[in-house]
N, C-alpha and C positions, 0 to 999 in steps of 0.2 A: 067853391073851395079856394079859388085863386085869390079872391078878395080877402078871405080869412087869412091865407098865407101872407099876403102883403101886410096886413094889420099885425100879425104875429111877428113878422120880420121887423117891423118898426118898433114894437114893444121890446123885442130882444135887443135890438140895436141901441135903444135908449137905456136899457138896463146895463148893457156893456159900457156905454159912455159914463153912466153914473158910477159904476164900480171902478172904472179907470180913474175918474176924477177923484174919488174918495181915496184910492190908492196913492195917487200923486200927493194929495194933501197930507195923508197919513205919513208917508215916507219923508216928505219935506219937514213935517213937525218932528219926526224922529231925528233927522239930521240937525235941525235947529236946536232942539233940546239937548242933544248930545254934545255938539261942538260949541254952541254959543252960550247956552245957559249952564253947561257942564252938569246937567241933571237929566240923564236920558229917561225917556218916558218908558214905562214898563209894559204898556199894552200894545204899542205900535208894531212890534215885531210879530206878535201873534195875529193881530188884525191884518197886516199885510199878507201874511201867509194864507189866512183864510180867504181874503179877497182875491188872491192869485189863483187859489183853487177854483173859485166861482168864475173868475175871468177866463181861466183856461177851459173849463168844462162848457160853460155857456158860449164862449167864443168858438169852440169846435163844433157845437151844435148849429150855431149861426152860419158858420162857414159851409158846413155840410148842406145847409138849406139854400145856400147861394151857389151851390155846386163849384166852389172854389177851393175845395180841399186838395191836399196833395194826392196825386194819382199818377200811376204809370199808365199812360194812354197810348202806348205803342199799338196794341191790338185794336182799340176802338178807332183810332185814326186810320187804319188800313181797311176797316170794314165799312160797307154801305148797305142801305136798304134794310131788309128784314133781319139779316145776320147781325147788323150793328144794333138794331133794336132789341133783339133777343139777348145779345150780350149785355147791353145796358140794364135790361130787366134782371138778368142773373147777377150782375154786380150789385145793384141796389138790394136785391134779395139776400145776397151774402152779407151785406152791411146790416140788414135787419136781423139776420140770424145771429149776428154778434151782439147787436144792441139789446135785443130782448132778454137773453139770459144773463149777460154780463152787466149791462148798465141798469136796466129796468128792474129785473128780478134780484140780481146781486146787490145793486145799489139800494133797492128797497129793503132788502133783508138787513144790509148794513145800518140803514136809517132806523129800522125797527129795533135792532139789537141795542144800538147806542141809546135809543129813546127809553127802552125798557130798563136798561141798566143805569139810566140817568147819568151818563158820562158827560162831564163838563170840561171845557177848556181850562187850562191852568190859570191863566191870568184874567181873562175876560169873564170866566164862569158862564159862558154861553154853552147851552146844550150842544154836544157835537152832532146830534141828529140834524140840527139846523145847518150845520156846515156840510154835512154829507148829503143833505136833501137835493143838492144840485146834481148829483150823479143820476138818480132816476128821472129827474125833470129833464136834464139834457138828453137822456136816452129817449124819453117820450118825444122830445122835440125832433131828434134825429129820425125816429121811427115815422113820425108825421111827415117830415120832409121827404123821406124815401118813398113813402106811399104816394105823396103828391107827384114826386118825380116819375115814378112808374106809370101812374095815370096819365101824366103828360106825354110820356113816351108812347104809351099804347094808343093815345088819341091823336098823335101826330101823323099826318099823312106820310106814306113811305117815301115820297119824292123829296121831302125835306131832310131826310136822314143823310 
């Protein structure tokens, strides 16, 4: 499972770099077309908005997988041994209790509804289901990362806590 996580991390990291590069090019084109050519591009605002959504959601999942997300770690820092191990399992379980109904089920429902209703973006005419697809995908990534983290915590010898 560790090897799969490392490969998944690499894929997500590359996707984030590509999204960021496309955003930079997109915004640079918008500035150039607006101020140099004096004819602003019509699609760049919408594209940058959707890329930012993907960057934020996928980036949050990636950071959760790296265990570098924002956290108040006062209590974990004071605990050792089995108490810290149990607390970390509870914290990861609470994250999973949020991710499953909100991101995976709720995001999946949003994707389904926008797909069935055939909603499209105003300028790009891209189905909004594709834009919102990142919500359940990120939720699945976070869920996977939390499961891997729980397994790592439970398999770690108590002396290392």
